[in-house]
N, CA, C and O atoms as CSV, one atom per row, in Angstrom:
chain,resi,resn,atom,element,x,y,z
A,1,MET,N,N,-16.936,-13.661,0.988
A,1,MET,CA,C,-17.388,-14.797,1.575
A,1,MET,C,C,-16.311,-15.131,2.685
A,1,MET,O,O,-15.095,-15.320,2.643
A,2,ALA,N,N,-17.255,-15.127,3.697
A,2,ALA,CA,C,-16.337,-15.670,5.079
A,2,ALA,C,C,-16.122,-16.997,5.258
A,2,ALA,O,O,-16.924,-17.784,4.754
A,3,VAL,N,N,-15.151,-17.416,5.905
A,3,VAL,CA,C,-14.607,-18.741,6.052
A,3,VAL,C,C,-14.848,-18.982,7.574
A,3,VAL,O,O,-14.454,-18.217,8.453
A,4,LEU,N,N,-15.478,-20.032,7.760
A,4,LEU,CA,C,-15.688,-20.513,9.293
A,4,LEU,C,C,-14.792,-21.046,9.890
A,4,LEU,O,O,-14.408,-22.048,9.287
A,5,PRO,N,N,-14.262,-20.855,10.804
A,5,PRO,CA,C,-13.092,-21.754,11.649
A,5,PRO,C,C,-13.348,-23.321,11.702
A,5,PRO,O,O,-12.401,-24.101,11.605
A,6,ALA,N,N,-14.499,-23.707,11.841
A,6,ALA,CA,C,-14.571,-24.961,11.714
A,6,ALA,C,C,-14.173,-25.793,10.226
A,6,ALA,O,O,-13.551,-26.845,10.076
A,7,ALA,N,N,-14.719,-24.987,9.332
A,7,ALA,CA,C,-14.510,-25.104,7.793
A,7,ALA,C,C,-12.985,-25.317,7.542
A,7,ALA,O,O,-12.454,-26.294,7.014
A,8,ALA,N,N,-12.420,-24.234,8.015
A,8,ALA,CA,C,-10.702,-24.085,7.949
A,8,ALA,C,C,-10.106,-25.324,8.562
A,8,ALA,O,O,-9.296,-25.948,7.877
A,9,ALA,N,N,-10.429,-25.793,9.865
A,9,ALA,CA,C,-9.951,-26.814,10.737
A,9,ALA,C,C,-10.352,-27.935,9.886
A,9,ALA,O,O,-9.444,-28.745,9.696
A,10,ALA,N,N,-11.280,-28.153,9.418
A,10,ALA,CA,C,-11.783,-29.721,8.832
A,10,ALA,C,C,-10.869,-29.795,7.511
A,10,ALA,O,O,-10.335,-30.857,7.193
A,11,ALA,N,N,-10.720,-28.677,6.794
A,11,ALA,CA,C,-9.842,-28.457,5.439
A,11,ALA,C,C,-8.373,-28.904,5.646
A,11,ALA,O,O,-7.767,-29.674,4.901
A,12,TYR,N,N,-7.873,-28.295,6.797
A,12,TYR,CA,C,-6.570,-28.409,7.080
A,12,TYR,C,C,-6.392,-30.060,8.015
A,12,TYR,O,O,-5.353,-30.720,7.989
A,13,GLN,N,N,-7.152,-30.303,8.477
A,13,GLN,CA,C,-7.461,-31.783,8.947
A,13,GLN,C,C,-7.132,-32.765,7.825
A,13,GLN,O,O,-6.212,-33.583,7.810
A,14,ALA,N,N,-8.176,-32.502,6.764
A,14,ALA,CA,C,-8.128,-33.585,5.546
A,14,ALA,C,C,-6.865,-33.472,4.698
A,14,ALA,O,O,-6.443,-34.408,4.018
A,15,VAL,N,N,-6.283,-32.269,4.775
A,15,VAL,CA,C,-4.753,-32.046,3.682
A,15,VAL,C,C,-4.105,-32.784,4.591
A,15,VAL,O,O,-3.407,-33.549,3.926
A,16,SER,N,N,-3.916,-33.017,5.846
A,16,SER,CA,C,-2.900,-33.524,6.747
A,16,SER,C,C,-2.996,-34.828,6.768
A,16,SER,O,O,-1.992,-35.539,6.813
A,17,GLN,N,N,-4.306,-35.340,6.737
A,17,GLN,CA,C,-4.580,-36.777,6.541
A,17,GLN,C,C,-4.157,-37.629,5.355
A,17,GLN,O,O,-3.908,-38.834,5.337
A,18,MET,N,N,-4.128,-36.689,4.312
A,18,MET,CA,C,-3.952,-37.154,2.933
A,18,MET,C,C,-2.418,-37.477,2.829
A,18,MET,O,O,-1.940,-38.301,2.049
A,19,GLY,N,N,-1.811,-36.816,3.604
A,19,GLY,CA,C,-0.184,-36.978,3.542
A,19,GLY,C,C,0.278,-37.912,4.492
A,19,GLY,O,O,1.353,-38.499,4.370
A,20,ALA,N,N,-0.571,-38.084,5.522
A,20,ALA,CA,C,-0.263,-39.194,6.680
A,20,ALA,C,C,0.598,-40.562,6.534
A,20,ALA,O,O,1.066,-41.234,7.453
A,21,GLY,N,N,0.678,-40.780,5.243
A,21,GLY,CA,C,1.244,-42.003,4.851
A,21,GLY,C,C,2.674,-42.133,4.826
A,21,GLY,O,O,3.302,-43.186,4.938
A,22,ALA,N,N,3.194,-40.836,4.651
A,22,ALA,CA,C,4.807,-40.616,4.617
A,22,ALA,C,C,5.256,-39.712,5.404
A,22,ALA,O,O,4.531,-38.922,6.010
A,23,ALA,N,N,6.284,-39.740,5.457
A,23,ALA,CA,C,7.137,-38.692,6.447
A,23,ALA,C,C,7.253,-37.341,5.727
A,23,ALA,O,O,7.452,-37.363,4.513
A,24,PRO,N,N,7.145,-36.158,6.373
A,24,PRO,CA,C,7.224,-35.200,5.802
A,24,PRO,C,C,8.242,-34.626,4.862
A,24,PRO,O,O,7.947,-33.809,3.989
A,25,THR,N,N,9.667,-35.166,5.111
A,25,THR,CA,C,10.698,-34.819,4.261
A,25,THR,C,C,10.503,-36.105,3.225
A,25,THR,O,O,10.738,-35.768,2.065
A,26,ALA,N,N,10.189,-37.269,3.351
A,26,ALA,CA,C,10.308,-38.038,2.351
A,26,ALA,C,C,9.119,-37.474,1.315
A,26,ALA,O,O,9.490,-37.517,0.142
A,27,SER,N,N,7.834,-36.980,1.499
A,27,SER,CA,C,7.181,-36.430,0.428
A,27,SER,C,C,7.620,-35.298,-0.124
A,27,SER,O,O,7.421,-34.993,-1.300
A,28,ILE,N,N,8.292,-34.562,0.769
A,28,ILE,CA,C,8.865,-33.348,-0.092
A,28,ILE,C,C,9.906,-33.663,-1.074
A,28,ILE,O,O,9.969,-32.915,-2.050
A,29,SER,N,N,10.731,-34.634,-0.994
A,29,SER,CA,C,11.632,-35.094,-1.556
A,29,SER,C,C,10.971,-35.909,-2.817
A,29,SER,O,O,11.415,-35.779,-3.958
A,30,SER,N,N,10.201,-36.502,-2.593
A,30,SER,CA,C,9.436,-37.519,-3.634
A,30,SER,C,C,8.590,-36.398,-4.753
A,30,SER,O,O,8.486,-36.449,-5.978
A,31,ALA,N,N,8.068,-35.420,-3.773
A,31,ALA,CA,C,7.103,-34.328,-4.875
A,31,ALA,C,C,8.208,-33.682,-5.723
A,31,ALA,O,O,7.889,-33.298,-6.848
A,32,ALA,N,N,9.642,-33.500,-5.248
A,32,ALA,CA,C,10.448,-32.731,-5.819
A,32,ALA,C,C,11.007,-33.502,-7.168
A,32,ALA,O,O,11.060,-32.951,-8.268
A,33,SER,N,N,11.311,-34.513,-6.979
A,33,SER,CA,C,11.801,-35.302,-7.918
A,33,SER,C,C,10.837,-35.859,-9.107
A,33,SER,O,O,11.268,-36.162,-10.220
A,34,SER,N,N,9.505,-35.949,-8.726
A,34,SER,CA,C,8.588,-36.442,-9.505
A,34,SER,C,C,7.905,-35.318,-10.580
A,34,SER,O,O,7.414,-35.604,-11.672
A,35,GLY,N,N,7.990,-34.182,-10.076
A,35,GLY,CA,C,7.659,-32.988,-10.937
A,35,GLY,C,C,6.357,-32.835,-11.212
A,35,GLY,O,O,5.669,-32.728,-10.197
A,36,ALA,N,N,5.631,-32.773,-12.484
A,36,ALA,CA,C,4.522,-32.455,-12.707
A,36,ALA,C,C,3.431,-33.350,-12.089
A,36,ALA,O,O,2.443,-32.898,-11.510
A,37,GLY,N,N,3.715,-34.766,-12.276
A,37,GLY,CA,C,2.888,-35.542,-11.685
A,37,GLY,C,C,2.619,-35.423,-10.226
A,37,GLY,O,O,1.590,-36.030,-9.929
A,38,SER,N,N,3.079,-34.965,-9.427
A,38,SER,CA,C,3.023,-35.074,-8.134
A,38,SER,C,C,1.324,-34.043,-7.779
A,38,SER,O,O,0.427,-34.368,-7.000
A,39,PHE,N,N,1.383,-32.970,-8.546
A,39,PHE,CA,C,0.183,-32.326,-8.349
A,39,PHE,C,C,-1.170,-32.987,-8.871
A,39,PHE,O,O,-2.294,-32.773,-8.418
A,40,SER,N,N,-0.855,-33.762,-9.830
A,40,SER,CA,C,-2.152,-34.508,-10.328
A,40,SER,C,C,-2.482,-35.576,-9.455
A,40,SER,O,O,-3.669,-35.808,-9.225
A,41,ASN,N,N,-1.648,-36.206,-8.976
A,41,ASN,CA,C,-1.947,-37.249,-7.835
A,41,ASN,C,C,-2.371,-36.904,-6.751
A,41,ASN,O,O,-3.083,-37.643,-6.072
A,42,PHE,N,N,-1.950,-35.507,-6.325
A,42,PHE,CA,C,-2.552,-34.890,-5.038
A,42,PHE,C,C,-3.874,-34.490,-5.357
A,42,PHE,O,O,-4.690,-34.881,-4.523
A,43,LEU,N,N,-4.405,-33.756,-6.409
A,43,LEU,CA,C,-5.530,-33.627,-6.908
A,43,LEU,C,C,-6.531,-34.702,-6.966
A,43,LEU,O,O,-7.711,-34.639,-6.619
A,44,SER,N,N,-5.793,-35.843,-7.528
A,44,SER,CA,C,-6.897,-37.001,-7.954
A,44,SER,C,C,-6.978,-37.570,-6.523
A,44,SER,O,O,-8.079,-38.091,-6.345
A,45,ASP,N,N,-6.286,-37.630,-5.595
A,45,ASP,CA,C,-6.446,-38.150,-4.285
A,45,ASP,C,C,-7.297,-37.443,-3.517
A,45,ASP,O,O,-8.164,-38.001,-2.845
A,46,ALA,N,N,-7.113,-36.026,-3.547
A,46,ALA,CA,C,-8.144,-35.170,-2.973
A,46,ALA,C,C,-9.573,-35.460,-3.185
A,46,ALA,O,O,-10.397,-35.713,-2.306
A,47,VAL,N,N,-9.809,-35.380,-4.719
A,47,VAL,CA,C,-11.076,-35.604,-5.280
A,47,VAL,C,C,-11.787,-36.794,-4.916
A,47,VAL,O,O,-13.016,-36.811,-4.846
A,48,LYS,N,N,-10.951,-37.944,-4.645
A,48,LYS,CA,C,-11.431,-39.297,-4.248
A,48,LYS,C,C,-11.629,-39.201,-2.779
A,48,LYS,O,O,-12.663,-39.640,-2.275
A,49,SER,N,N,-10.681,-38.642,-2.054
A,49,SER,CA,C,-11.224,-38.594,-0.748
A,49,SER,C,C,-12.728,-37.863,-0.597
A,49,SER,O,O,-13.709,-38.269,0.026
A,50,SER,N,N,-12.588,-36.837,-1.263
A,50,SER,CA,C,-13.968,-35.640,-1.196
A,50,SER,C,C,-15.321,-36.841,-1.378
A,50,SER,O,O,-16.267,-36.843,-0.591
A,51,ILE,N,N,-15.237,-37.571,-2.244
A,51,ILE,CA,C,-16.140,-38.309,-2.903
A,51,ILE,C,C,-16.358,-39.345,-1.606
A,51,ILE,O,O,-17.432,-39.420,-1.008
A,52,ASP,N,N,-15.478,-39.930,-1.351
A,52,ASP,CA,C,-15.588,-41.121,-0.218
A,52,ASP,C,C,-16.396,-40.212,1.068
A,52,ASP,O,O,-17.476,-40.546,1.555
A,53,THR,N,N,-15.607,-39.019,1.466
A,53,THR,CA,C,-16.598,-38.533,2.642
A,53,THR,C,C,-18.038,-37.977,2.558
A,53,THR,O,O,-18.806,-37.868,3.514
A,54,ILE,N,N,-18.299,-37.631,1.233
A,54,ILE,CA,C,-19.762,-37.347,1.021
A,54,ILE,C,C,-20.505,-38.695,1.015
A,54,ILE,O,O,-21.600,-38.683,1.577
A,55,LYS,N,N,-20.126,-39.766,0.515
A,55,LYS,CA,C,-20.684,-41.100,0.317
A,55,LYS,C,C,-20.917,-41.564,1.816
A,55,LYS,O,O,-22.004,-42.027,2.162
A,56,HIS,N,N,-19.645,-41.393,2.858
A,56,HIS,CA,C,-20.068,-41.862,3.971
A,56,HIS,C,C,-21.084,-40.993,4.732
A,56,HIS,O,O,-21.826,-41.524,5.558
A,57,GLY,N,N,-21.135,-39.846,4.512
A,57,GLY,CA,C,-22.281,-38.980,5.343
A,57,GLY,C,C,-23.456,-39.339,4.776
A,57,GLY,O,O,-24.399,-39.312,5.567
A,58,GLU,N,N,-23.772,-39.738,3.426
A,58,GLU,CA,C,-25.045,-40.126,2.972
A,58,GLU,C,C,-25.123,-41.494,3.501
A,58,GLU,O,O,-26.255,-41.738,3.918
A,59,ALA,N,N,-24.404,-42.339,3.606
A,59,ALA,CA,C,-24.559,-43.556,4.126
A,59,ALA,C,C,-24.782,-43.706,5.799
A,59,ALA,O,O,-25.458,-44.618,6.274
A,60,MET,N,N,-24.216,-42.831,6.491
A,60,MET,CA,C,-24.670,-42.982,7.961
A,60,MET,C,C,-25.929,-42.027,7.877
A,60,MET,O,O,-26.656,-42.140,8.863
A,61,ALA,N,N,-26.294,-41.248,7.071
A,61,ALA,CA,C,-27.789,-40.801,7.343
A,61,ALA,C,C,-28.899,-41.906,6.720
A,61,ALA,O,O,-30.111,-41.852,6.926
A,62,THR,N,N,-28.319,-42.752,6.044
A,62,THR,CA,C,-29.461,-43.781,5.546
A,62,THR,C,C,-29.534,-44.828,6.744
A,62,THR,O,O,-30.523,-45.454,7.125
A,63,LYS,N,N,-28.151,-44.860,7.271
A,63,LYS,CA,C,-28.399,-45.972,8.444
A,63,LYS,C,C,-29.341,-45.329,9.635
A,63,LYS,O,O,-30.262,-45.980,10.127
A,64,GLN,N,N,-29.037,-44.065,10.024
A,64,GLN,CA,C,-29.912,-43.377,10.884
A,64,GLN,C,C,-31.276,-43.572,10.995
A,64,GLN,O,O,-31.880,-43.897,12.017
A,65,VAL,N,N,-31.957,-43.255,9.362
A,65,VAL,CA,C,-33.315,-43.253,9.242
A,65,VAL,C,C,-33.669,-44.669,9.730
A,65,VAL,O,O,-34.547,-44.749,10.589
A,66,THR,N,N,-32.957,-46.049,9.181
A,66,THR,CA,C,-33.176,-47.075,9.703
A,66,THR,C,C,-33.073,-47.706,11.072
A,66,THR,O,O,-33.415,-48.841,11.403
A,67,GLY,N,N,-32.498,-46.681,11.851
A,67,GLY,CA,C,-32.217,-47.126,13.274
A,67,GLY,C,C,-30.867,-47.681,13.426
A,67,GLY,O,O,-30.556,-48.143,14.523
A,68,GLN,N,N,-30.077,-47.690,12.514
A,68,GLN,CA,C,-28.789,-48.651,12.533
A,68,GLN,C,C,-27.660,-47.871,13.161
A,68,GLN,O,O,-26.626,-48.455,13.486
A,69,ALA,N,N,-27.804,-46.694,13.328
A,69,ALA,CA,C,-26.444,-45.734,13.836
A,69,ALA,C,C,-26.881,-44.776,14.729
A,69,ALA,O,O,-28.024,-44.326,14.809
A,70,ASN,N,N,-25.694,-44.417,15.551
A,70,ASN,CA,C,-25.688,-43.522,16.807
A,70,ASN,C,C,-25.703,-42.472,15.931
A,70,ASN,O,O,-25.250,-42.343,14.793
A,71,VAL,N,N,-26.575,-41.419,16.996
A,71,VAL,CA,C,-26.848,-40.039,16.313
A,71,VAL,C,C,-25.607,-39.373,16.175
A,71,VAL,O,O,-25.379,-38.834,15.092
A,72,VAL,N,N,-24.597,-39.303,17.258
A,72,VAL,CA,C,-23.557,-38.558,17.260
A,72,VAL,C,C,-22.320,-38.807,16.215
A,72,VAL,O,O,-21.414,-38.008,15.977
A,73,ASP,N,N,-22.506,-40.131,15.640
A,73,ASP,CA,C,-21.727,-40.682,14.498
A,73,ASP,C,C,-22.261,-40.018,13.157
A,73,ASP,O,O,-21.568,-39.552,12.253
A,74,VAL,N,N,-23.567,-40.072,13.225
A,74,VAL,CA,C,-24.156,-39.484,12.049
A,74,VAL,C,C,-23.879,-37.925,12.002
A,74,VAL,O,O,-23.311,-37.436,11.025
A,75,VAL,N,N,-24.218,-37.290,12.888
A,75,VAL,CA,C,-24.250,-35.919,12.892
A,75,VAL,C,C,-22.427,-35.461,12.547
A,75,VAL,O,O,-22.149,-34.394,11.999
A,76,ASN,N,N,-21.586,-36.256,12.889
A,76,ASN,CA,C,-20.041,-36.106,12.668
A,76,ASN,C,C,-19.811,-36.423,11.184
A,76,ASN,O,O,-18.954,-35.886,10.482
A,77,ALA,N,N,-20.753,-37.438,10.766
A,77,ALA,CA,C,-20.109,-37.529,9.376
A,77,ALA,C,C,-21.003,-36.980,8.149
A,77,ALA,O,O,-20.700,-37.302,7.000
A,78,VAL,N,N,-22.105,-36.151,8.411
A,78,VAL,CA,C,-22.898,-35.419,7.714
A,78,VAL,C,C,-22.078,-34.104,7.785
A,78,VAL,O,O,-21.939,-33.422,6.770
A,79,ASN,N,N,-21.537,-33.741,8.967
A,79,ASN,CA,C,-20.813,-32.404,8.989
A,79,ASN,C,C,-19.673,-32.275,8.517
A,79,ASN,O,O,-19.268,-31.191,8.095
A,80,ALA,N,N,-18.846,-33.547,8.510
A,80,ALA,CA,C,-17.396,-33.842,7.663
A,80,ALA,C,C,-18.066,-33.808,6.214
A,80,ALA,O,O,-17.268,-33.355,5.393
A,81,ALA,N,N,-19.183,-34.122,5.711
A,81,ALA,CA,C,-19.400,-34.096,4.134
A,81,ALA,C,C,-19.826,-32.516,3.965
A,81,ALA,O,O,-19.313,-31.850,3.066
A,82,GLU,N,N,-20.755,-31.966,4.839
A,82,GLU,CA,C,-20.826,-30.628,4.400
A,82,GLU,C,C,-19.609,-29.651,4.114
A,82,GLU,O,O,-19.455,-28.827,3.212
A,83,LEU,N,N,-18.717,-30.048,5.280
A,83,LEU,CA,C,-17.355,-29.163,5.093
A,83,LEU,C,C,-16.639,-29.593,3.908
A,83,LEU,O,O,-16.197,-28.708,3.175
A,84,THR,N,N,-16.445,-30.862,3.586
A,84,THR,CA,C,-15.864,-31.156,2.418
A,84,THR,C,C,-16.584,-30.556,1.130
A,84,THR,O,O,-15.941,-30.130,0.171
A,85,LEU,N,N,-18.096,-30.560,1.200
A,85,LEU,CA,C,-18.642,-30.053,-0.126
A,85,LEU,C,C,-18.456,-28.511,-0.169
A,85,LEU,O,O,-18.362,-27.887,-1.226
A,86,ASP,N,N,-18.414,-27.986,0.979
A,86,ASP,CA,C,-17.908,-26.425,1.032
A,86,ASP,C,C,-16.779,-26.368,0.682
A,86,ASP,O,O,-16.651,-25.357,-0.008
A,87,THR,N,N,-15.628,-27.039,0.796
A,87,THR,CA,C,-14.660,-26.608,0.573
A,87,THR,C,C,-14.244,-26.856,-0.948
A,87,THR,O,O,-13.518,-26.036,-1.511
A,88,VAL,N,N,-14.683,-27.933,-1.572
A,88,VAL,CA,C,-14.691,-28.425,-3.049
A,88,VAL,C,C,-15.412,-27.171,-3.773
A,88,VAL,O,O,-14.773,-26.695,-4.711
A,89,VAL,N,N,-16.691,-26.553,-3.459
A,89,VAL,CA,C,-16.965,-25.485,-4.179
A,89,VAL,C,C,-16.432,-24.350,-4.018
A,89,VAL,O,O,-16.526,-23.463,-4.866
A,90,ALA,N,N,-15.735,-24.206,-2.798
A,90,ALA,CA,C,-14.609,-22.947,-2.698
A,90,ALA,C,C,-13.271,-23.062,-3.597
A,90,ALA,O,O,-12.564,-22.108,-3.921
A,91,VAL,N,N,-13.117,-24.071,-3.849
A,91,VAL,CA,C,-11.933,-24.487,-4.705
A,91,VAL,C,C,-12.212,-24.167,-6.141
A,91,VAL,O,O,-11.500,-23.585,-6.959
A,92,ARG,N,N,-13.478,-24.709,-6.270
A,92,ARG,CA,C,-13.832,-24.526,-7.714
A,92,ARG,C,C,-14.131,-23.176,-8.068
A,92,ARG,O,O,-13.904,-22.819,-9.224
A,93,ASP,N,N,-14.639,-22.320,-7.183
A,93,ASP,CA,C,-14.997,-20.901,-7.413
A,93,ASP,C,C,-13.535,-20.468,-7.898
A,93,ASP,O,O,-13.255,-19.911,-8.959
A,94,LYS,N,N,-12.652,-20.862,-6.847
A,94,LYS,CA,C,-11.390,-19.821,-7.392
A,94,LYS,C,C,-10.577,-20.262,-8.271
A,94,LYS,O,O,-9.632,-19.527,-8.554
A,95,VAL,N,N,-10.691,-21.511,-8.925
A,95,VAL,CA,C,-10.017,-22.415,-10.243
A,95,VAL,C,C,-11.027,-21.442,-11.530
A,95,VAL,O,O,-10.541,-21.250,-12.645
A,96,VAL,N,N,-11.891,-21.115,-11.305
A,96,VAL,CA,C,-13.103,-20.673,-12.299
A,96,VAL,C,C,-12.314,-18.956,-12.391
A,96,VAL,O,O,-11.760,-18.501,-13.391
A,97,ALA,N,N,-12.444,-18.398,-11.329
A,97,ALA,CA,C,-12.094,-17.209,-11.108
A,97,ALA,C,C,-10.423,-17.069,-11.763
A,97,ALA,O,O,-10.172,-16.083,-12.456
A,98,ALA,N,N,-9.542,-17.908,-11.545
A,98,ALA,CA,C,-8.335,-17.873,-12.012
A,98,ALA,C,C,-8.386,-17.896,-13.719
A,98,ALA,O,O,-7.860,-17.129,-14.526
A,99,TYR,N,N,-9.093,-18.887,-13.891
A,99,TYR,CA,C,-9.320,-18.744,-15.469
A,99,TYR,C,C,-9.661,-17.629,-16.182
A,99,TYR,O,O,-9.099,-17.189,-17.185
A,100,GLN,N,N,-10.845,-17.092,-15.465
A,100,GLN,CA,C,-11.478,-15.780,-16.113
A,100,GLN,C,C,-10.354,-14.720,-16.042
A,100,GLN,O,O,-10.360,-13.830,-16.892
A,101,SER,N,N,-9.435,-14.747,-15.138
A,101,SER,CA,C,-8.436,-13.803,-14.968
A,101,SER,C,C,-7.538,-13.930,-16.232
A,101,SER,O,O,-7.337,-13.015,-17.030
A,102,ILE,N,N,-7.022,-15.196,-16.308
A,102,ILE,CA,C,-6.241,-15.558,-17.170
A,102,ILE,C,C,-6.502,-15.279,-18.780
A,102,ILE,O,O,-5.585,-15.085,-19.578
A,103,MET,N,N,-7.786,-15.292,-19.091
A,103,MET,CA,C,-8.625,-15.393,-19.998
A,103,MET,C,C,-8.666,-13.616,-20.680
A,103,MET,O,O,-8.624,-13.148,-21.817
A,104,ASN,N,N,-8.756,-13.096,-19.446
A,104,ASN,CA,C,-9.115,-11.572,-19.606
A,104,ASN,C,C,-7.746,-10.878,-19.767
A,104,ASN,O,O,-7.848,-9.693,-20.085
A,105,MET,N,N,-6.670,-11.277,-19.643
A,105,MET,CA,C,-5.424,-11.124,-19.735
A,105,MET,C,C,-5.101,-10.375,-21.233
A,105,MET,O,O,-5.520,-11.005,-22.204
A,106,PRO,N,N,-4.493,-9.269,-21.476
A,106,PRO,CA,C,-4.170,-8.819,-22.950
A,106,PRO,C,C,-3.133,-9.705,-23.517
A,106,PRO,O,O,-2.317,-10.187,-22.731
A,107,ILE,N,N,-3.050,-9.995,-24.815
A,107,ILE,CA,C,-2.070,-10.766,-25.332
A,107,ILE,C,C,-0.969,-10.000,-26.006
A,107,ILE,O,O,-0.021,-10.599,-26.514
């Protein structure tokens, strides 16, 4: 599976925007002190962000059909939704592959 540069850039941008609320050193120290809860919070926030991005793309496409949105904004929103969906599918595939790899390990 080839990774498109635009998809990688969008994924990096999405991850950087998730942590934009706190300073990098503060997020590292809070992640270290909170332990296992930080990964679940990160994962939950990423899923919510993905859902919001896809919903926004759908809403913009609907607005374009009714003539209420600019074509450039619609293309950007739909492109972001597509890249988000591609990223979610790639992560899902990696998780399934890791699970299968663990299940195939001898005991």
